[in-house]
Phi, psi and omega in degrees: 000334189304323188288338179299338186277354176301318183276348183243011185303327182292346179283342181295134182237157179272121181257116186233151171240191179288181181312137189229158173276328182237146172246134181237115182264131179221143174268009180305137186222336179293138188307313182294325180291316178303315180298320182292320177297316177302317182295315181295315178295322177298320177296319177298310183298324178293327182268349184226073182299340181267353178226086181269142183246131175254132180267128173247148180237144178212135180295150183305319186289346181251352193292325180297312179298318179299314182295314182296318177297319180293318178299311184294333178272358179069022183232036182284154175298154182297321179229151179214150180251124185207173168302144180304319183298330181283328173301318178298312182295314178299325179296317179295334177280351180090009184268349185241136181289127172301136188257000185308318184282351182259342189267133178279157179301330182301311181284327179298321181276340184276340179253128183302151181301329183298333178275324177295324182295333180286342180245018186236152171241094189071239181266355184271123183259129183247000180196161176252111178292135182222348178226146176214168178214182167235133174280126187232168172255115174277141180220151179273109185297323181297317179297320179295317180296315180296330180275357180073024181277126177259116183268150173300146184299327182274358179074010179263121182238154180277169175304313184294324176295319177301315179297314181298317179297317181297321178295314183296328186265352177284127184242135177237147178274187184295339178268010180066023174270132182290126174256334174224123175273139180294328185205148166226121179232093184307134183305318185287348180277356170067028172299327180292328173293323176299316179299320178299314179296319180297332180264006182055042179273167180227131174245317178246137180231134176258125179280168181298334179277005176093350181283155180247146183217142173278112179223099187268114182271177185296325180295321177291321178299319179297317182293314179295321178296323177300316181295309184290331179294333177300334180265306191274334182254305182281335179054045177248001179225138186278156173295354176300347177301337182280325183209109185226160176254125186302312181295323177294325177297313181295317178296322179295324176293319180297320185268359176093012176289328178236129177279330178216153169206152181257137178192174178290156185295344179292342181292347173308324182297321181286321177297314180298320183289317185278327182283328178050044177080359183273357183233127177268108186228163178209186181231145176235161175231136179270130178260147187270160175297326183247328186205144176270116185220142167223167185276131176268332179044057186293149176242149185221171176235133179236170179241131179295129183294338179269003181294136176279000185232046185296321180296317179292322178297321179294324177296315179294320179301318178299317180293314185295329184253017177290173186303312182298312185286326174300316180297316179298314182293315182296316182295320179295327183266003181060033176243191179239144176286158177272333180289131182296325180294332176280319182295334181288351182292145188296333183297335182277356177239016181285149175286338179297132180058020174060032174303318184296329180291311178294325182298321187297341182261003179300326177301338180267354188277129172205168179282110184279351179288130177304142185276068182238134174300134180080017184303310183299318180297314178299314185299310187280337183262336185231340185255304182301322178304328178288322178294323178299320179297323177295314181299324180278359179076017182265353181202144176279162187297319182300314179294321181297317181288330174294316177295320179298326179289311182295307183292324180295319179290325174298318179297316180295326176293319178296329179281353181079020182264000175233000000 
């Protein structure tokens, strides 16, 4: 979800209160979410005059640089909201306080192990996961009906059905110019990583000695090839997957430029707001050849190891991520809470705004990103550039994956991971 905010980063605002004992940094940017965070912090401050919290805001696309600069300068906020994987990475760097001694059994048992493992190094916990999602395929119901497409009742479609629908729904004018693309799946949204997981493929392998290696097996090659073929062979998906504008994507879905697109379930809020009932839309989930998996893209909150107020920060963290507040935050952000006691609330299974549709796929949701230190750096500097060359028609998939293997292992050696 983080990359959508590149185009909306300017919407991020600085939310401040009076002089505070604690600083809490968040990249939250959607209006309802910002209001809910303000309300929760306001309630805390009203009840704790001796532990006041100041809210700081930073756009998603800038938050990593901001945090690293702040850590290295010894001036980081006491608490921060980030992708779960970054809490883990910052923890390994020594910048995040281990939370084991601060967490009660209640929250440890209320959040599934799959989320704790994403913020942990062995038994050491570096963040509290509090938000999750499902990566879905949004589709234009009218276009599907007009094309005579009959969907499975449960909304679960196979790889081949997704391809067939995209081919059937791609429209070209007399000059062979595409007027409607069957599908748009932005590269950075990691639908292709979901496909790899669904096919039980492997790109990164960790040896028993702890080292990491790029070893791309046939199942992963098949999954990546399915994704790139939608562009280069089937020509039902645009090269816009490499560089797109979020608002243009939503408007394009509204106006019929895209019959389907993949994104996190939180985008329902934007479709509902912009379509204003003028668009009949729904959600689909792709089922895998070997396993049903979708992306959870979990978010967590950590505590700066250099904070002089770690005990107070832990108290606020407990309050901010309790059942009531997790439910409030998740609902405002059109995401799902990680705590089961929050997730059990009826609003997350309501038919209104299709909460129930996104909810039904949560059992398949997990973080599909490999749990490797430096994952984002490796992915964007040595792996994705090779996939981009395939999409642009400058390299075939076999050559690209061979280069990704060689360059990727060189990168991991430079990172000290081999």
